[in-house]
N, CA, C, O and the ligand as a Tripos MOL2 file, in Angstrom:
@<TRIPOS>MOLECULE
protein
  257   255    65     0     0
PROTEIN
NO_CHARGES

@<TRIPOS>ATOM
      1 N         138.8120   88.6690  112.6370 N.3       1 MET1
      2 CA        138.7880   88.4190  111.1150 C.3       1 MET1
      3 C         137.8770   87.2080  110.9490 C.2       1 MET1
      4 O         137.7100   86.3640  111.8290 O.2       1 MET1
      5 N         137.2870   87.1920  109.7170 N.am      2 ASP2
      6 CA        136.4890   86.0920  109.4520 C.3       2 ASP2
      7 C         137.1580   85.3360  108.2870 C.2       2 ASP2
      8 O         138.0920   85.8260  107.6530 O.2       2 ASP2
      9 N         136.6450   84.1410  108.0390 N.am      3 ASN3
     10 CA        137.3550   83.3250  106.9640 C.3       3 ASN3
     11 C         136.4640   83.2020  105.7220 C.2       3 ASN3
     12 O         136.4630   82.1780  105.0390 O.2       3 ASN3
     13 N         135.7060   84.2720  105.4470 N.am      4 GLU4
     14 CA        134.9090   84.3230  104.2060 C.3       4 GLU4
     15 C         135.3590   85.6040  103.4150 C.2       4 GLU4
     16 O         135.7720   86.6320  103.9510 O.2       4 GLU4
     17 N         135.2270   85.4060  102.1140 N.am      5 ALA5
     18 CA        135.4030   86.5600  101.2330 C.3       5 ALA5
     19 C         134.5190   86.3860  100.0600 C.2       5 ALA5
     20 O         133.9790   85.3010   99.8460 O.2       5 ALA5
     21 N         134.3400   87.4700   99.2460 N.am      6 SER6
     22 CA        133.4650   87.3860   98.1520 C.3       6 SER6
     23 C         134.0920   87.8680   96.8710 C.2       6 SER6
     24 O         135.0050   88.6940   96.9010 O.2       6 SER6
     25 N         133.6220   87.3700   95.7450 N.am      7 TYR7
     26 CA        134.0610   87.8330   94.4980 C.3       7 TYR7
     27 C         132.8210   88.0460   93.5450 C.2       7 TYR7
     28 O         131.7540   87.4760   93.7710 O.2       7 TYR7
     29 N         133.0020   88.8780   92.4880 N.am      8 ILE8
     30 CA        131.9790   88.9520   91.5100 C.3       8 ILE8
     31 C         132.2140   87.9190   90.3910 C.2       8 ILE8
     32 O         133.2610   87.8630   89.7450 O.2       8 ILE8
     33 N         131.1640   87.1120   90.2160 N.am      9 CYS9
     34 CA        131.2700   86.1370   89.0710 C.3       9 CYS9
     35 C         131.3980   86.9130   87.7710 C.2       9 CYS9
     36 O         130.6160   87.8250   87.5040 O.2       9 CYS9
     37 N         132.4060   86.5420   86.9480 N.am     10 ASP10
     38 CA        132.6320   87.2780   85.6910 C.3      10 ASP10
     39 C         131.5240   87.0040   84.6220 C.2      10 ASP10
     40 O         131.2890   87.7580   83.6780 O.2      10 ASP10
     41 N         130.8690   85.8250   84.8890 N.am     11 THR11
     42 CA        129.9000   85.3750   83.8530 C.3      11 THR11
     43 C         128.5110   85.8380   84.2140 C.2      11 THR11
     44 O         127.8370   86.2870   83.2870 O.2      11 THR11
     45 N         127.9730   85.7950   85.4390 N.am     12 CYS12
     46 CA        126.7040   86.2200   85.7410 C.3      12 CYS12
     47 C         126.6320   87.4380   86.6030 C.2      12 CYS12
     48 O         125.5510   87.9810   86.8320 O.2      12 CYS12
     49 N         127.7490   87.8710   87.0790 N.am     13 GLY13
     50 CA        127.7180   89.1340   87.8090 C.3      13 GLY13
     51 C         127.2930   89.1500   89.3340 C.2      13 GLY13
     52 O         127.2210   90.1450   90.0560 O.2      13 GLY13
     53 N         127.0220   87.8160   89.6730 N.am     14 GLU14
     54 CA        126.5450   87.7090   91.0610 C.3      14 GLU14
     55 C         127.6880   87.8240   92.0660 C.2      14 GLU14
     56 O         128.8350   87.5180   91.7400 O.2      14 GLU14
     57 N         127.3900   88.2510   93.2500 N.am     15 ASP15
     58 CA        128.3280   88.3110   94.3670 C.3      15 ASP15
     59 C         128.3810   87.0000   95.0110 C.2      15 ASP15
     60 O         127.3900   86.5350   95.5730 O.2      15 ASP15
     61 N         129.5770   86.3460   94.9470 N.am     16 ILE16
     62 CA        129.7170   84.9590   95.4810 C.3      16 ILE16
     63 C         130.5940   85.0140   96.7510 C.2      16 ILE16
     64 O         131.7070   85.5410   96.7710 O.2      16 ILE16
     65 N         130.0310   84.4570   97.7490 N.am     17 VAL17
     66 CA        130.7790   84.3880   99.0160 C.3      17 VAL17
     67 C         131.3690   82.8940   99.1780 C.2      17 VAL17
     68 O         130.6590   81.8900   99.1210 O.2      17 VAL17
     69 N         132.7060   82.8810   99.3780 N.am     18 ILE18
     70 CA        133.3740   81.6090   99.5430 C.3      18 ILE18
     71 C         134.1390   81.6370  100.8730 C.2      18 ILE18
     72 O         134.5600   82.6920  101.3470 O.2      18 ILE18
     73 N         134.3070   80.4130  101.4720 N.am     19 PRO19
     74 CA        135.1910   80.3070  102.6410 C.3      19 PRO19
     75 C         136.6830   80.3510  102.2110 C.2      19 PRO19
     76 O         137.0560   79.8390  101.1550 O.2      19 PRO19
     77 N         137.4810   80.9520  103.0300 N.am     20 ILE20
     78 CA        138.8390   81.0960  102.8780 C.3      20 ILE20
     79 C         139.5450   80.2460  103.8840 C.2      20 ILE20
     80 O         139.2160   80.3160  105.0680 O.2      20 ILE20
     81 N         140.5240   79.4250  103.4710 N.am     21 ASP21
     82 CA        141.3080   78.5810  104.4360 C.3      21 ASP21
     83 C         142.6150   79.3880  104.6730 C.2      21 ASP21
     84 O         143.4650   79.3890  103.7820 O.2      21 ASP21
     85 N         142.8110   80.0380  105.7660 N.am     22 PRO22
     86 CA        144.0800   80.8190  105.9360 C.3      22 PRO22
     87 C         145.3060   79.8780  106.1790 C.2      22 PRO22
     88 O         146.4470   80.3400  106.1460 O.2      22 PRO22
     89 N         145.0670   78.5770  106.4190 N.am     23 THR23
     90 CA        146.1490   77.7310  106.5910 C.3      23 THR23
     91 C         146.7130   77.1940  105.3260 C.2      23 THR23
     92 O         147.7290   76.5000  105.3510 O.2      23 THR23
     93 N         146.0630   77.5000  104.1620 N.am     24 ALA24
     94 CA        146.4490   76.9530  102.8570 C.3      24 ALA24
     95 C         147.5350   77.7980  102.1730 C.2      24 ALA24
     96 O         147.9570   77.4350  101.0750 O.2      24 ALA24
     97 N         147.9780   78.8350  102.7280 N.am     25 GLY25
     98 CA        149.0830   79.6540  102.1730 C.3      25 GLY25
     99 C         148.5970   81.0600  101.9410 C.2      25 GLY25
    100 O         147.3980   81.3410  101.9120 O.2      25 GLY25
    101 N         149.5860   81.9520  101.7750 N.am     26 SER26
    102 CA        149.1670   83.3360  101.5480 C.3      26 SER26
    103 C         148.7080   83.6260  100.1550 C.2      26 SER26
    104 O         148.1120   84.6750   99.9100 O.2      26 SER26
    105 N         148.9600   82.7400   99.2410 N.am     27 THR27
    106 CA        148.4750   82.8910   97.8680 C.3      27 THR27
    107 C         147.9120   81.5900   97.4700 C.2      27 THR27
    108 O         148.5970   80.5700   97.5460 O.2      27 THR27
    109 N         146.6490   81.5760   97.0330 N.am     28 GLN28
    110 CA        145.9140   80.3600   96.7290 C.3      28 GLN28
    111 C         145.3060   80.4940   95.3350 C.2      28 GLN28
    112 O         144.7510   81.5510   95.0360 O.2      28 GLN28
    113 N         145.3740   79.5440   94.5170 N.am     29 GLU29
    114 CA        144.7590   79.6170   93.2650 C.3      29 GLU29
    115 C         144.0040   78.2390   92.9570 C.2      29 GLU29
    116 O         144.6110   77.1710   93.0430 O.2      29 GLU29
    117 N         142.7320   78.3050   92.6150 N.am     30 TYR30
    118 CA        142.0070   77.1640   92.4080 C.3      30 TYR30
    119 C         140.6830   77.4390   91.5220 C.2      30 TYR30
    120 O         140.2490   78.5750   91.3310 O.2      30 TYR30
    121 N         140.1370   76.3480   91.0420 N.am     31 ILE31
    122 CA        138.9220   76.5160   90.1520 C.3      31 ILE31
    123 C         137.7270   76.3730   91.0690 C.2      31 ILE31
    124 O         137.6490   75.4230   91.8480 O.2      31 ILE31
    125 N         136.7880   77.3160   90.9820 N.am     32 GLU32
    126 CA        135.5200   77.2150   91.7190 C.3      32 GLU32
    127 C         134.4250   77.3140   90.6930 C.2      32 GLU32
    128 O         134.4500   78.1720   89.8100 O.2      32 GLU32
    129 N         133.4190   76.3840   90.8250 N.am     33 ASP33
    130 CA        132.2860   76.5330   89.9830 C.3      33 ASP33
    131 C         131.3260   77.5250   90.6640 C.2      33 ASP33
    132 O         131.0430   77.4310   91.8580 O.2      33 ASP33
    133 N         130.8500   78.4530   89.8740 N.am     34 CYS34
    134 CA        129.8840   79.5000   90.3080 C.3      34 CYS34
    135 C         128.5560   78.7570   90.7810 C.2      34 CYS34
    136 O         127.9860   77.9750   90.0200 O.2      34 CYS34
    137 N         128.1160   79.0080   91.9700 N.am     35 PRO35
    138 CA        126.9520   78.2600   92.3890 C.3      35 PRO35
    139 C         125.6160   78.8360   91.7620 C.2      35 PRO35
    140 O         124.5340   78.2760   91.9410 O.2      35 PRO35
    141 N         125.7520   79.9100   91.0660 N.am     36 VAL36
    142 CA        124.6170   80.5050   90.4100 C.3      36 VAL36
    143 C         124.5160   80.0880   88.9800 C.2      36 VAL36
    144 O         123.4590   79.6240   88.5520 O.2      36 VAL36
    145 N         125.5730   80.2320   88.2180 N.am     37 CYS37
    146 CA        125.5660   79.9320   86.8980 C.3      37 CYS37
    147 C         126.3950   78.6890   86.4070 C.2      37 CYS37
    148 O         126.3930   78.3010   85.2390 O.2      37 CYS37
    149 N         127.1030   78.1110   87.4320 N.am     38 CYS38
    150 CA        127.8300   76.8860   87.2120 C.3      38 CYS38
    151 C         128.9890   77.0030   86.2350 C.2      38 CYS38
    152 O         129.5300   75.9930   85.7830 O.2      38 CYS38
    153 N         129.3760   78.2480   85.9050 N.am     39 HIS39
    154 CA        130.5420   78.3670   85.0540 C.3      39 HIS39
    155 C         131.8020   78.3700   86.0520 C.2      39 HIS39
    156 O         131.7970   79.0180   87.0990 O.2      39 HIS39
    157 N         132.8610   77.5980   85.6330 N.am     40 PRO40
    158 CA        134.0680   77.5740   86.4470 C.3      40 PRO40
    159 C         134.7880   78.9330   86.3560 C.2      40 PRO40
    160 O         134.8530   79.5440   85.2890 O.2      40 PRO40
    161 N         135.3090   79.3740   87.4620 N.am     41 CYS41
    162 CA        136.0670   80.5290   87.5370 C.3      41 CYS41
    163 C         137.3910   80.2340   88.2130 C.2      41 CYS41
    164 O         137.4610   79.4160   89.1290 O.2      41 CYS41
    165 N         138.4560   80.9120   87.7520 N.am     42 VAL42
    166 CA        139.7520   80.8030   88.3730 C.3      42 VAL42
    167 C         139.8340   81.7820   89.5410 C.2      42 VAL42
    168 O         139.8170   82.9970   89.3460 O.2      42 VAL42
    169 N         139.9210   81.2450   90.7470 N.am     43 ILE43
    170 CA        139.9270   82.0960   91.9350 C.3      43 ILE43
    171 C         141.4000   82.2750   92.4230 C.2      43 ILE43
    172 O         142.0580   81.2810   92.7300 O.2      43 ILE43
    173 N         141.8880   83.4530   92.4930 N.am     44 ILE44
    174 CA        143.1660   83.7630   93.1110 C.3      44 ILE44
    175 C         142.9810   84.4930   94.3870 C.2      44 ILE44
    176 O         142.4450   85.6010   94.3700 O.2      44 ILE44
    177 N         143.3920   83.9440   95.5120 N.am     45 VAL45
    178 CA        143.2450   84.5460   96.8040 C.3      45 VAL45
    179 C         144.6890   84.9450   97.3820 C.2      45 VAL45
    180 O         145.6490   84.1750   97.4280 O.2      45 VAL45
    181 N         144.6800   86.1600   97.7760 N.am     46 ARG46
    182 CA        145.9130   86.6710   98.3390 C.3      46 ARG46
    183 C         145.5040   87.1190   99.7630 C.2      46 ARG46
    184 O         144.5940   87.9270   99.9480 O.2      46 ARG46
    185 N         146.2430   86.5390  100.7860 N.am     47 LEU47
    186 CA        145.9640   86.9090  102.2580 C.3      47 LEU47
    187 C         147.0590   87.9120  102.5950 C.2      47 LEU47
    188 O         148.2500   87.7230  102.3460 O.2      47 LEU47
    189 N         146.5450   89.0170  103.1930 N.am     48 GLY48
    190 CA        147.4300   90.0890  103.7060 C.3      48 GLY48
    191 C         147.9950   89.7440  105.1270 C.2      48 GLY48
    192 O         147.5370   88.7970  105.7670 O.2      48 GLY48
    193 N         148.9430   90.4910  105.5710 N.am     49 ASP49
    194 CA        149.3310   90.2520  106.9350 C.3      49 ASP49
    195 C         148.3500   90.5380  107.9830 C.2      49 ASP49
    196 O         148.4210   90.0170  109.0960 O.2      49 ASP49
    197 N         147.3980   91.3960  107.6220 N.am     50 ASP50
    198 CA        146.2870   91.6710  108.6210 C.3      50 ASP50
    199 C         145.1460   90.6770  108.5790 C.2      50 ASP50
    200 O         144.1550   90.7660  109.3050 O.2      50 ASP50
    201 N         145.3560   89.6890  107.6490 N.am     51 GLY51
    202 CA        144.3210   88.5950  107.5930 C.3      51 GLY51
    203 C         143.1870   88.8970  106.5280 C.2      51 GLY51
    204 O         142.3270   88.0610  106.2530 O.2      51 GLY51
    205 N         143.2450   90.0640  105.9910 N.am     52 ASN52
    206 CA        142.2530   90.3730  104.9800 C.3      52 ASN52
    207 C         142.6400   89.5650  103.6610 C.2      52 ASN52
    208 O         143.8010   89.4190  103.2770 O.2      52 ASN52
    209 N         141.6020   89.1020  103.0740 N.am     53 ALA53
    210 CA        141.7650   88.2960  101.7880 C.3      53 ALA53
    211 C         141.3510   89.1790  100.5940 C.2      53 ALA53
    212 O         140.2750   89.7770  100.5910 O.2      53 ALA53
    213 N         142.2270   89.2420   99.5920 N.am     54 ASP54
    214 CA        141.9890   89.8390   98.3570 C.3      54 ASP54
    215 C         141.7610   88.7960   97.2640 C.2      54 ASP54
    216 O         142.6300   87.9840   96.9490 O.2      54 ASP54
    217 N         140.5770   88.8550   96.7110 N.am     55 ILE55
    218 CA        140.1430   87.7680   95.7330 C.3      55 ILE55
    219 C         140.1620   88.3780   94.3080 C.2      55 ILE55
    220 O         139.6850   89.4990   94.1350 O.2      55 ILE55
    221 N         140.6570   87.7300   93.3650 N.am     56 SER56
    222 CA        140.4020   87.9990   91.9720 C.3      56 SER56
    223 C         139.8100   86.8000   91.2580 C.2      56 SER56
    224 O         140.2260   85.6620   91.4720 O.2      56 SER56
    225 N         138.8610   87.0630   90.4320 N.am     57 ALA57
    226 CA        138.2380   85.8740   89.7660 C.3      57 ALA57
    227 C         138.2150   86.1990   88.2340 C.2      57 ALA57
    228 O         137.8650   87.3120   87.8410 O.2      57 ALA57
    229 N         138.6040   85.1820   87.3610 N.am     58 SER58
    230 CA        138.4900   85.2960   86.0160 C.3      58 SER58
    231 C         137.9790   83.9990   85.4480 C.2      58 SER58
    232 O         138.1250   82.9360   86.0510 O.2      58 SER58
    233 N         137.3680   84.0980   84.2620 N.am     59 PRO59
    234 CA        136.8570   82.9500   83.6440 C.3      59 PRO59
    235 C         137.9790   81.8800   83.4170 C.2      59 PRO59
    236 O         139.1340   82.2360   83.1810 O.2      59 PRO59
    237 N         137.6310   80.6130   83.4890 N.am     60 GLU60
    238 CA        138.6410   79.6190   83.2000 C.3      60 GLU60
    239 C         139.1670   79.7290   81.8620 C.2      60 GLU60
    240 O         138.3800   79.8850   80.9290 O.2      60 GLU60
    241 N         140.4260   79.6650   81.6630 N.am     61 GLN61
    242 CA        141.1510   79.8360   80.3900 C.3      61 GLN61
    243 C         141.4640   78.4480   79.8070 C.2      61 GLN61
    244 O         141.7690   77.5090   80.5420 O.2      61 GLN61
    245 N         141.3840   78.3390   78.4800 N.am     62 ASP62
    246 CA        141.7420   77.0870   77.7970 C.3      62 ASP62
    247 C         143.2390   76.6360   78.0410 C.2      62 ASP62
    248 O         143.5570   75.4510   78.1370 O.2      62 ASP62
    249 N         144.0780   77.6340   78.1270 N.am     63 HIS63
    250 CA        145.5260   77.3570   78.1080 C.3      63 HIS63
    251 C         145.9220   76.7850   79.5260 C.2      63 HIS63
    252 O         147.0310   76.2850   79.7140 O.2      63 HIS63
    253 N         145.0280   76.8760   80.4470 N.am     64 LEU64
    254 CA        145.3850   76.2000   81.7970 C.3      64 LEU64
    255 C         145.1830   74.6950   81.5950 C.2      64 LEU64
    256 O         145.3980   73.9130   82.5220 O.2      64 LEU64
    257 ZN        128.1390   82.9370   87.9290 Zn       65 ZN65
@<TRIPOS>BOND
     1     1     2 1
     2     2     3 1
     3     3     4 2
     4     3     5 am
     5     5     6 1
     6     6     7 1
     7     7     8 2
     8     7     9 am
     9     9    10 1
    10    10    11 1
    11    11    12 2
    12    11    13 am
    13    13    14 1
    14    14    15 1
    15    15    16 2
    16    15    17 am
    17    17    18 1
    18    18    19 1
    19    19    20 2
    20    19    21 am
    21    21    22 1
    22    22    23 1
    23    23    24 2
    24    23    25 am
    25    25    26 1
    26    26    27 1
    27    27    28 2
    28    27    29 am
    29    29    30 1
    30    30    31 1
    31    31    32 2
    32    31    33 am
    33    33    34 1
    34    34    35 1
    35    35    36 2
    36    35    37 am
    37    37    38 1
    38    38    39 1
    39    39    40 2
    40    39    41 am
    41    41    42 1
    42    42    43 1
    43    43    44 2
    44    43    45 am
    45    45    46 1
    46    46    47 1
    47    47    48 2
    48    47    49 am
    49    49    50 1
    50    50    51 1
    51    51    52 2
    52    51    53 am
    53    53    54 1
    54    54    55 1
    55    55    56 2
    56    55    57 am
    57    57    58 1
    58    58    59 1
    59    59    60 2
    60    59    61 am
    61    61    62 1
    62    62    63 1
    63    63    64 2
    64    63    65 am
    65    65    66 1
    66    66    67 1
    67    67    68 2
    68    67    69 am
    69    69    70 1
    70    70    71 1
    71    71    72 2
    72    71    73 am
    73    73    74 1
    74    74    75 1
    75    75    76 2
    76    75    77 am
    77    77    78 1
    78    78    79 1
    79    79    80 2
    80    79    81 am
    81    81    82 1
    82    82    83 1
    83    83    84 2
    84    83    85 am
    85    85    86 1
    86    86    87 1
    87    87    88 2
    88    87    89 am
    89    89    90 1
    90    90    91 1
    91    91    92 2
    92    91    93 am
    93    93    94 1
    94    94    95 1
    95    95    96 2
    96    95    97 am
    97    97    98 1
    98    98    99 1
    99    99   100 2
   100    99   101 am
   101   101   102 1
   102   102   103 1
   103   103   104 2
   104   103   105 am
   105   105   106 1
   106   106   107 1
   107   107   108 2
   108   107   109 am
   109   109   110 1
   110   110   111 1
   111   111   112 2
   112   111   113 am
   113   113   114 1
   114   114   115 1
   115   115   116 2
   116   115   117 am
   117   117   118 1
   118   118   119 1
   119   119   120 2
   120   119   121 am
   121   121   122 1
   122   122   123 1
   123   123   124 2
   124   123   125 am
   125   125   126 1
   126   126   127 1
   127   127   128 2
   128   127   129 am
   129   129   130 1
   130   130   131 1
   131   131   132 2
   132   131   133 am
   133   133   134 1
   134   134   135 1
   135   135   136 2
   136   135   137 am
   137   137   138 1
   138   138   139 1
   139   139   140 2
   140   139   141 am
   141   141   142 1
   142   142   143 1
   143   143   144 2
   144   143   145 am
   145   145   146 1
   146   146   147 1
   147   147   148 2
   148   147   149 am
   149   149   150 1
   150   150   151 1
   151   151   152 2
   152   151   153 am
   153   153   154 1
   154   154   155 1
   155   155   156 2
   156   155   157 am
   157   157   158 1
   158   158   159 1
   159   159   160 2
   160   159   161 am
   161   161   162 1
   162   162   163 1
   163   163   164 2
   164   163   165 am
   165   165   166 1
   166   166   167 1
   167   167   168 2
   168   167   169 am
   169   169   170 1
   170   170   171 1
   171   171   172 2
   172   171   173 am
   173   173   174 1
   174   174   175 1
   175   175   176 2
   176   175   177 am
   177   177   178 1
   178   178   179 1
   179   179   180 2
   180   179   181 am
   181   181   182 1
   182   182   183 1
   183   183   184 2
   184   183   185 am
   185   185   186 1
   186   186   187 1
   187   187   188 2
   188   187   189 am
   189   189   190 1
   190   190   191 1
   191   191   192 2
   192   191   193 am
   193   193   194 1
   194   194   195 1
   195   195   196 2
   196   195   197 am
   197   197   198 1
   198   198   199 1
   199   199   200 2
   200   199   201 am
   201   201   202 1
   202   202   203 1
   203   203   204 2
   204   203   205 am
   205   205   206 1
   206   206   207 1
   207   207   208 2
   208   207   209 am
   209   209   210 1
   210   210   211 1
   211   211   212 2
   212   211   213 am
   213   213   214 1
   214   214   215 1
   215   215   216 2
   216   215   217 am
   217   217   218 1
   218   218   219 1
   219   219   220 2
   220   219   221 am
   221   221   222 1
   222   222   223 1
   223   223   224 2
   224   223   225 am
   225   225   226 1
   226   226   227 1
   227   227   228 2
   228   227   229 am
   229   229   230 1
   230   230   231 1
   231   231   232 2
   232   231   233 am
   233   233   234 1
   234   234   235 1
   235   235   236 2
   236   235   237 am
   237   237   238 1
   238   238   239 1
   239   239   240 2
   240   239   241 am
   241   241   242 1
   242   242   243 1
   243   243   244 2
   244   243   245 am
   245   245   246 1
   246   246   247 1
   247   247   248 2
   248   247   249 am
   249   249   250 1
   250   250   251 1
   251   251   252 2
   252   251   253 am
   253   253   254 1
   254   254   255 1
   255   255   256 2
@<TRIPOS>SUBSTRUCTURE
     1 MET1         2 RESIDUE 1 A MET
     2 ASP2         6 RESIDUE 1 A ASP
     3 ASN3        10 RESIDUE 1 A ASN
     4 GLU4        14 RESIDUE 1 A GLU
     5 ALA5        18 RESIDUE 1 A ALA
     6 SER6        22 RESIDUE 1 A SER
     7 TYR7        26 RESIDUE 1 A TYR
     8 ILE8        30 RESIDUE 1 A ILE
     9 CYS9        34 RESIDUE 1 A CYS
    10 ASP10       38 RESIDUE 1 A ASP
    11 THR11       42 RESIDUE 1 A THR
    12 CYS12       46 RESIDUE 1 A CYS
    13 GLY13       50 RESIDUE 1 A GLY
    14 GLU14       54 RESIDUE 1 A GLU
    15 ASP15       58 RESIDUE 1 A ASP
    16 ILE16       62 RESIDUE 1 A ILE
    17 VAL17       66 RESIDUE 1 A VAL
    18 ILE18       70 RESIDUE 1 A ILE
    19 PRO19       74 RESIDUE 1 A PRO
    20 ILE20       78 RESIDUE 1 A ILE
    21 ASP21       82 RESIDUE 1 A ASP
    22 PRO22       86 RESIDUE 1 A PRO
    23 THR23       90 RESIDUE 1 A THR
    24 ALA24       94 RESIDUE 1 A ALA
    25 GLY25       98 RESIDUE 1 A GLY
    26 SER26      102 RESIDUE 1 A SER
    27 THR27      106 RESIDUE 1 A THR
    28 GLN28      110 RESIDUE 1 A GLN
    29 GLU29      114 RESIDUE 1 A GLU
    30 TYR30      118 RESIDUE 1 A TYR
    31 ILE31      122 RESIDUE 1 A ILE
    32 GLU32      126 RESIDUE 1 A GLU
    33 ASP33      130 RESIDUE 1 A ASP
    34 CYS34      134 RESIDUE 1 A CYS
    35 PRO35      138 RESIDUE 1 A PRO
    36 VAL36      142 RESIDUE 1 A VAL
    37 CYS37      146 RESIDUE 1 A CYS
    38 CYS38      150 RESIDUE 1 A CYS
    39 HIS39      154 RESIDUE 1 A HIS
    40 PRO40      158 RESIDUE 1 A PRO
    41 CYS41      162 RESIDUE 1 A CYS
    42 VAL42      166 RESIDUE 1 A VAL
    43 ILE43      170 RESIDUE 1 A ILE
    44 ILE44      174 RESIDUE 1 A ILE
    45 VAL45      178 RESIDUE 1 A VAL
    46 ARG46      182 RESIDUE 1 A ARG
    47 LEU47      186 RESIDUE 1 A LEU
    48 GLY48      190 RESIDUE 1 A GLY
    49 ASP49      194 RESIDUE 1 A ASP
    50 ASP50      198 RESIDUE 1 A ASP
    51 GLY51      202 RESIDUE 1 A GLY
    52 ASN52      206 RESIDUE 1 A ASN
    53 ALA53      210 RESIDUE 1 A ALA
    54 ASP54      214 RESIDUE 1 A ASP
    55 ILE55      218 RESIDUE 1 A ILE
    56 SER56      222 RESIDUE 1 A SER
    57 ALA57      226 RESIDUE 1 A ALA
    58 SER58      230 RESIDUE 1 A SER
    59 PRO59      234 RESIDUE 1 A PRO
    60 GLU60      238 RESIDUE 1 A GLU
    61 GLN61      242 RESIDUE 1 A GLN
    62 ASP62      246 RESIDUE 1 A ASP
    63 HIS63      250 RESIDUE 1 A HIS
    64 LEU64      254 RESIDUE 1 A LEU
    65 ZN65       257 GROUP 0 **** ****
């Protein structure tokens, strides 16, 4: 397995590759600034038992 995964930026549509830290827990949520358009995205990472990472990204919400 590798420790990288990618998501599609909701703002600019670019495919963004980010490093995954498997020691940080099976579910991780954090804010990541898109390196292309600089808009912050809420990244939710879920690690499966097989080590595969499932990432969902959404624009940062005001209510957070
Ligand atoms: Zn972007």
